[in-house]
C-alpha positions in Angstrom: 2.1 -15.8 8.1 -0.6 -16.9 11.2 -3.4 -17.0 8.3 -6.7 -18.4 9.5 -6.8 -16.1 12.7 -8.1 -12.2 14.0 -5.3 -10.0 13.8 -5.2 -9.8 18.2 -4.9 -13.4 18.1 -1.9 -13.4 15.9 0.1 -10.6 17.9 -0.7 -13.1 20.9 0.3 -16.1 19.4 2.8 -13.8 18.7 3.9 -12.2 21.4 3.5 -15.7 23.1 6.1 -17.7 20.6 8.6 -14.5 21.1 8.7 -14.4 24.9 9.4 -19.2 24.6 12.0 -18.0 22.6 14.3 -15.3 23.4 13.7 -13.9 19.4 12.0 -13.4 17.2 8.4 -16.4 16.7 9.2 -16.5 13.2 12.9 -16.5 11.6 14.1 -17.0 15.4 18.1 -17.4 14.9 19.6 -15.6 12.5 23.0 -14.1 10.6 23.9 -10.2 10.5 25.4 -8.8 7.7 27.0 -5.5 6.6 26.6 -4.7 2.6 26.0 -1.7 0.3 22.6 -1.4 -2.1 22.9 0.7 -4.8 20.2 1.5 -7.2 21.5 3.1 -10.9 18.4 5.1 -11.6 16.1 4.8 -13.9 17.7 4.7 -17.1 14.0 4.5 -19.7 10.8 4.8 -17.8 10.3 6.4 -14.3 9.2 3.3 -10.7 6.6 6.1 -10.3 9.8 6.4 -6.9 11.9 8.6 -6.9 14.7 7.1 -4.6 14.6 3.9 -7.5 14.4 7.1 -10.1 17.6 8.8 -9.6 21.4 7.0 -8.1 22.5 6.9 -4.8 24.1 4.1 -2.8 22.7 2.5 0.8 24.4 1.2 4.2 22.5 -1.7 4.9 21.5 -4.4 7.3 20.7 -7.9 6.2 19.2 -10.8 8.8 19.6 -14.0 7.5 16.9 -16.5 8.9 15.8 -19.6 8.6 11.9 -19.3 9.4 10.8 -22.3 11.7 14.3 -22.8 13.2 14.9 -26.3 11.8 16.9 -28.5 12.3 19.9 -26.8 9.3 20.8 -29.7 7.6 16.7 -30.2 6.4 14.8 -27.5 4.1 13.1 -24.7 5.5 11.2 -21.1 4.7 14.1 -18.6 4.4 13.9 -15.8 4.7 16.9 -12.3 3.3 16.3 -8.6 5.5 17.3 -5.9 4.4 17.4 -2.8 6.3 17.8 0.2 3.4 19.8 2.6 5.7 18.1 6.7 5.1 16.1 5.8 1.7 14.1 8.1 2.8 15.8 10.4 3.8 18.1 11.5 7.0 16.7 8.9 9.9 13.7 7.6 7.8 15.0 3.8 7.2 12.7 1.2 4.6 12.8 -2.5 5.1 11.9 -5.4 2.9 11.1 -8.6 4.3 12.2 -11.2 1.4 11.3 -15.1 1.8 12.8 -18.0 -0.4 10.5 -18.8 -3.7 9.9 -19.5 -7.0 10.1 -16.7 -9.7 7.8 -17.9 -12.0 4.3 -16.2 -11.8 3.0 -18.7 -8.6 5.5 -19.2 -7.8 6.8 -16.1 -6.6 4.0 -16.1 -4.3 4.3 -19.7 -2.7 7.1 -19.7 0.5 9.8 -22.4 -1.1 11.5 -24.1 1.3 15.3 -24.5 1.1 17.6 -25.9 3.0 20.9 -23.4 1.4 20.8 -19.6 1.0 21.9 -18.9 -2.1 20.4 -21.3 -5.2 17.4 -19.7 -5.7 15.0 -16.2 -5.3 13.6 -14.5 -2.4 11.1 -12.3 -3.0 8.5 -10.1 -0.9 5.3 -13.1 -1.8 3.2 -9.9 -1.7 2.9 -7.4 -3.5 4.4 -3.5 -3.4 2.7 -0.1 -3.9 5.1 1.0 -6.4 4.3 4.5 -8.1 1.6 3.7 -9.9 1.8 -0.3 -10.5 1.2 -3.1 -8.4 4.6 -5.2 -8.2 6.5 -8.1 -6.4 9.9 -7.8 -5.5 12.8 -10.0 -6.1 15.9 -10.7 -4.7 18.2 -13.8 -7.2 21.5 -14.6 -5.5 24.7 -14.0 -8.3 26.7 -16.4 -8.6 30.3 -16.3 -8.1 32.4 -17.0 -11.3 34.1 -20.5 -11.0 32.6 -21.2 -7.4 31.2 -24.3 -6.1 28.8 -25.4 -7.7 24.7 -25.4 -6.1 25.0 -29.2 -5.1 27.9 -28.0 -2.8 25.6 -26.3 -0.4 27.7 -23.4 0.3 26.5 -22.3 3.5 26.1 -18.3 3.4 28.1 -16.9 6.5 31.1 -19.3 5.3 30.6 -18.3 1.4 30.7 -14.5 2.8 34.0 -15.2 5.0 35.9 -16.1 1.4 33.8 -12.9 -1.0 31.8 -10.7 -1.0 28.5 -11.7 -1.7 25.8 -10.6 -4.6 21.9 -10.2 -5.3 20.2 -8.4 -8.2 17.0 -7.2 -6.9 13.6 -7.0 -9.9 10.1 -5.9 -9.8 7.3 -6.9 -12.2 4.0 -6.8 -12.2 1.1 -9.2 -13.4 2.4 -10.7 -16.7 5.8 -8.7 -16.9 9.4 -9.9 -17.1 11.7 -9.0 -14.1 13.2 -6.1 -14.0 15.9 -5.0 -11.8 16.4 -1.5 -9.9 19.1 -1.9 -7.7 21.4 -4.9 -6.4 23.1 -5.4 -2.9 26.6 -6.4 -2.1 26.8 -8.1 1.3 30.5 -7.9 2.4 30.7 -8.8 6.6 28.6 -11.1 8.8 28.0 -9.9 12.0 27.0 -12.9 15.4 24.8 -11.5 16.6 22.0 -12.5 19.9 18.4 -13.1 18.7 16.6 -11.3 22.0 18.3 -7.7 20.6 18.7 -8.4 16.9 17.2 -5.8 14.3 13.7 -6.0 14.5 12.6 -5.4 11.0 9.0 -3.9 9.7 7.7 -3.4 6.4 4.7 -1.4 7.8 6.2 0.7 9.7 9.3 1.7 7.4 8.3 1.6 3.6 8.3 5.2 1.5 5.1 6.8 0.7 5.4 5.2 -2.8 6.9 1.6 -2.0 5.1 0.4 0.4 3.4 -2.6 1.0 -0.2 -3.1 -0.2 -3.0 -4.1 2.6 -3.7 -7.6 1.7 -3.4 -8.8 5.0 -1.5 -6.3 6.2 -3.9 -5.6 9.7 -2.7 -9.3 10.6 0.6 -9.5 9.3 1.9 -6.1 11.4 -0.3 -7.1 14.6 2.1 -10.6 14.1 5.1 -8.4 13.1 3.9 -5.8 17.1 3.5 -8.9 19.6 7.0 -10.6 18.3 8.7 -7.1 18.8 6.6 -7.3 22.6 7.4 -10.0 23.1 11.4 -10.4 22.9 11.5 -8.7 26.6 11.9 -10.1 30.1 8.3 -9.2 30.9 6.5 -8.7 27.8 7.1 -4.1 29.0 9.9 -3.6 27.3 12.2 -4.8 30.2 15.5 -5.4 29.7 15.6 -8.0 26.4 16.0 -11.9 27.4 19.8 -13.3 26.8 20.0 -16.4 24.7 19.9 -20.2 24.9 23.7 -19.7 25.7 23.8 -16.4 27.0 26.3 -15.1 24.2 26.0 -14.1 21.3 25.0 -16.4 18.4 27.1 -18.0 16.1 26.4 -18.1 12.7 24.4 -20.6 11.7 25.3 -23.3 9.0 22.6 -22.9 5.4 
């Protein structure tokens, strides 16, 4: 995010872009989805993360979006932002941000533009500290039995109106295969104006034993803060700006 610039410059760029868009600086338009995250708990070697080592079911809010907001027929880096309610206890949420990517040793660290939402994995790109290991996290769409082929490129919100959407959440350290740690089910889509959508921040909403590594942390945290500041009408936390159409944003077609 904003490579090659200082933390202060990243803050200013993100603030100005968010103020101009009246929406997040990146991923300005998206679909909000509600659903459930099921954690089976460790059955073998523990993860070293109490939240993952014990079984549990959690309400989630997910935002699917395009990074640059390009026309919907064009490939774009796709985002899947996940907020797990009460992951760290009552009132303590966990945010995980995934970007469309490959799944190989190098591809999992690089954004991969795609025109559609459900034909490839999403990864955190940068590693997370999980217990005593550094691992990349990823979300893999689970195909529907007898569903449309990849060539059909279903729109996420249209497919969600037809059936719940499932993603397998997996983690991998360098040289390790992907190992599942949770199952995400999206159940319903909600229209949301860009200026009032959920603000995700993996640094502000992490767990002590599950948090992003420090690589680019200052730069990314500054950009998130600038984007939040710029989304208000006057940059000082005033009245949120309305969407360009004056009403809730319709679900984009993936």
